[in-house]
MIDOSE-1310 file (N, C-alpha, C; in nm, 2 decimals, decimal comma, always signed):
residues 91
msae	+8,94/-8,21/+23,20/+9,01/-8,09/+23,24/+9,12/-8,13/+23,33; +9,24/-8,08/+23,31/+9,35/-8,12/+23,40/+9,34/-8,06/+23,54; +9,41/-8,11/+23,63/+9,40/-8,06/+23,77/+9,44/-7,91/+23,77; +9,54/-7,87/+23,70/+9,58/-7,73/+23,70/+9,47/-7,64/+23,65
alvt	+9,41/-7,68/+23,54/+9,30/-7,60/+23,48/+9,18/-7,60/+23,57; +9,16/-7,71/+23,64/+9,05/-7,71/+23,74/+9,07/-7,61/+23,85; +9,19/-7,61/+23,90/+9,23/-7,52/+24,01/+9,22/-7,38/+23,97; +9,27/-7,35/+23,85/+9,26/-7,21/+23,79/+9,11/-7,17/+23,78
tlks	+9,03/-7,26/+23,73/+8,88/-7,22/+23,72/+8,82/-7,20/+23,85; +8,85/-7,29/+23,95/+8,79/-7,27/+24,08/+8,84/-7,14/+24,14; +8,96/-7,10/+24,13/+9,01/-6,98/+24,18/+8,94/-6,86/+24,11; +8,92/-6,87/+23,98/+8,85/-6,76/+23,91/+8,71/-6,74/+23,96
mklh	+8,65/-6,85/+24,01/+8,52/-6,85/+24,06/+8,51/-6,81/+24,21; +8,63/-6,78/+24,26/+8,65/-6,74/+24,40/+8,61/-6,86/+24,50; +8,65/-6,98/+24,46/+8,63/-7,10/+24,54/+8,77/-7,15/+24,58; +8,84/-7,07/+24,65/+8,97/-7,10/+24,69/+8,99/-7,22/+24,78
gmas	+8,90/-7,24/+24,86/+8,90/-7,37/+24,95/+8,89/-7,49/+24,86; +8,80/-7,49/+24,77/+8,79/-7,61/+24,68/+8,91/-7,62/+24,59; +8,96/-7,51/+24,55/+9,08/-7,51/+24,46/+9,20/-7,58/+24,54; +9,22/-7,54/+24,66/+9,32/-7,60/+24,75/+9,30/-7,75/+24,77
avae	+9,18/-7,79/+24,79/+9,15/-7,93/+24,82/+9,17/-8,01/+24,69; +9,13/-7,96/+24,58/+9,15/-8,03/+24,45/+9,30/-8,04/+24,42; +9,37/-7,94/+24,44/+9,52/-7,94/+24,42/+9,58/-8,05/+24,51; +9,55/-8,05/+24,64/+9,60/-8,15/+24,73/+9,56/-8,29/+24,69
laeq	+9,44/-8,31/+24,65/+9,39/-8,45/+24,61/+9,46/-8,49/+24,49; +9,48/-8,40/+24,39/+9,54/-8,44/+24,27/+9,69/-8,47/+24,29; +9,75/-8,39/+24,38/+9,90/-8,41/+24,41/+9,92/-8,54/+24,48; +9,82/-8,58/+24,56/+9,83/-8,71/+24,63/+9,79/-8,83/+24,55
gapa	+9,73/-8,80/+24,44/+9,68/-8,91/+24,35/+9,56/-8,98/+24,42; +9,48/-8,91/+24,49/+9,37/-8,97/+24,57/+9,27/-9,04/+24,47; +9,23/-9,16/+24,51/+9,13/-9,23/+24,43/+9,00/-9,16/+24,42; +8,96/-9,08/+24,52/+8,84/-9,01/+24,52/+8,85/-8,90/+24,41
ykqs	+8,96/-8,84/+24,39/+8,98/-8,74/+24,29/+8,98/-8,80/+24,15; +9,05/-8,91/+24,14/+9,05/-8,98/+24,00/+8,91/-9,02/+23,96; +8,83/-9,07/+24,05/+8,70/-9,12/+24,02/+8,60/-9,01/+23,99; +8,62/-8,90/+24,05/+8,52/-8,79/+24,04/+8,56/-8,68/+23,95
gell	+8,67/-8,69/+23,88/+8,72/-8,59/+23,79/+8,63/-8,54/+23,69; +8,57/-8,64/+23,62/+8,47/-8,60/+23,51/+8,35/-8,54/+23,56; +8,30/-8,59/+23,68/+8,18/-8,53/+23,74/+8,21/-8,38/+23,78; +8,32/-8,37/+23,85/+8,36/-8,23/+23,89/+8,37/-8,14/+23,78
dkli	+8,43/-8,18/+23,67/+8,44/-8,10/+23,55/+8,31/-8,05/+23,50; +8,21/-8,15/+23,49/+8,08/-8,11/+23,44/+8,01/-8,02/+23,53; +8,02/-8,04/+23,66/+7,96/-7,95/+23,76/+8,01/-7,81/+23,75; +8,14/-7,80/+23,74/+8,21/-7,66/+23,73/+8,16/-7,59/+23,60
kaev	+8,16/-7,66/+23,49/+8,11/-7,60/+23,37/+7,97/-7,56/+23,38; +7,89/-7,64/+23,44/+7,75/-7,60/+23,46/+7,74/-7,47/+23,55; +7,82/-7,46/+23,65/+7,82/-7,35/+23,74/+7,86/-7,22/+23,67; +7,97/-7,24/+23,59/+8,02/-7,12/+23,51/+7,91/-7,07/+23,42
aere	+7,84/-7,16/+23,35/+7,74/-7,12/+23,26/+7,62/-7,06/+23,33; +7,58/-7,11/+23,44/+7,47/-7,05/+23,52/+7,51/-6,91/+23,57; +7,63/-6,89/+23,62/+7,68/-6,76/+23,66/+7,67/-6,66/+23,55; +7,71/-6,70/+23,43/+7,71/-6,61/+23,31/+7,56/-6,57/+23,28
vrsi	+7,47/-6,67/+23,29/+7,33/-6,64/+23,26/+7,28/-6,54/+23,37; +7,31/-6,57/+23,49/+7,26/-6,48/+23,60/+7,32/-6,34/+23,59; +7,44/-6,33/+23,55/+7,51/-6,20/+23,53/+7,44/-6,12/+23,42; +7,42/-6,19/+23,31/+7,35/-6,12/+23,20/+7,21/-6,07/+23,24
nyqm	+7,14/-6,16/+23,30/+7,00/-6,12/+23,35/+7,01/-6,00/+23,44; +7,10/-6,01/+23,53/+7,12/-5,90/+23,63/+7,15/-5,77/+23,56; +7,25/-5,77/+23,47/+7,29/-5,65/+23,39/+7,17/-5,60/+23,31; +7,09/-5,68/+23,25/+6,98/-5,64/+23,17/+6,88/-5,57/+23,26
kiak	+6,86/-5,63/+23,38/+6,76/-5,57/+23,48/+6,81/-5,43/+23,52; +6,94/-5,42/+23,56/+6,99/-5,29/+23,61/+6,99/-5,19/+23,50; +7,02/-5,23/+23,37/+7,02/-5,13/+23,26/+6,88/-5,07/+23,23; +6,78/-5,14/+23,28/+6,64/-5,10/+23,26/+6,61/-5,07/+23,11
fpah	+6,65/-5,16/+23,03/+6,61/-5,15/+22,89/+6,46/-5,16/+22,87; +6,41/-5,10/+22,77/+6,26/-5,12/+22,74/+6,24/-5,26/+22,70; +6,11/-5,29/+22,68/+6,07/-5,42/+22,63/+6,15/-5,46/+22,51; +6,18/-5,59/+22,49/+6,25/-5,64/+22,37/+6,16/-5,62/+22,25
kdls	+6,22/-5,56/+22,15/+6,15/-5,54/+22,02/+6,24/-5,59/+21,91; +6,18/-5,63/+21,80/+6,26/-5,67/+21,68/+6,19/-5,62/+21,56; +6,25/-5,65/+21,44/+6,19/-5,60/+21,32/+6,06/-5,67/+21,28; +6,04/-5,79/+21,33/+5,91/-5,86/+21,29/+5,79/-5,78/+21,34
gfdf	+5,80/-5,70/+21,44/+5,68/-5,63/+21,49/+5,68/-5,48/+21,44; +5,78/-5,44/+21,36/+5,79/-5,30/+21,32/+5,69/-5,28/+21,20; +5,62/-5,17/+21,21/+5,52/-5,13/+21,11/+5,58/-5,03/+21,01; +5,63/-5,08/+20,90/+5,69/-5,00/+20,80/+5,59/-4,90/+20,73
aest	+5,46/-4,93/+20,73/+5,36/-4,85/+20,67/+5,35/-4,71/+20,74; +5,38/-4,71/+20,87/+5,37/-4,59/+20,95/+5,50/-4,52/+20,97; +5,60/-4,56/+20,89/+5,73/-4,50/+20,91/+5,78/-4,46/+20,77; +5,88/-4,36/+20,78/+5,94/-4,31/+20,65/+6,06/-4,40/+20,62
vaeg	+6,09/-4,49/+20,70/+6,21/-4,58/+20,68/+6,19/-4,67/+20,57; +6,29/-4,69/+20,48/+6,28/-4,78/+20,37/+6,29/-4,93/+20,42; +6,19/-5,01/+20,40/+6,19/-5,14/+20,46/+6,31/-5,23/+20,40; +6,33/-5,22/+20,27/+6,44/-5,30/+20,21/+6,58/-5,26/+20,27
qlka	+6,60/-5,13/+20,28/+6,73/-5,08/+20,33/+6,75/-5,12/+20,47; +6,65/-5,11/+20,55/+6,66/-5,14/+20,70/+6,69/-5,29/+20,71; +6,62/-5,38/+20,64/+6,64/-5,52/+20,65/+6,78/-5,56/+20,60; +6,83/-5,49/+20,50/+6,96/-5,51/+20,45/+7,07/-5,48/+20,55
lhr	+7,04/-5,36/+20,62/+7,13/-5,33/+20,73/+7,13/-5,42/+20,85; +7,01/-5,47/+20,87/+6,99/-5,57/+20,98/+7,07/-5,70/+20,96; +7,07/-5,74/+20,83/+7,15/-5,86/+20,80/+7,30/-5,84/+20,81
């Protein structure tokens, strides 16, 4: 990831201090930045992914959806719904 993209990602994550530091280190051509670029990229991608997972879990909790159900547990014998038609719509 380029320095500009890294700074943009950090700012979008509201990590403005880190964004400024990365921008300065990249501008200076600091050896520490050059050596840690790949590691920093992986760490930021992991943090973004973790935030997305936490956000989804939080939103699901707040929505108070009932327990997860799918068609594998549906009893078509006790329903007037046509099994073939429902499975076709599901696909």
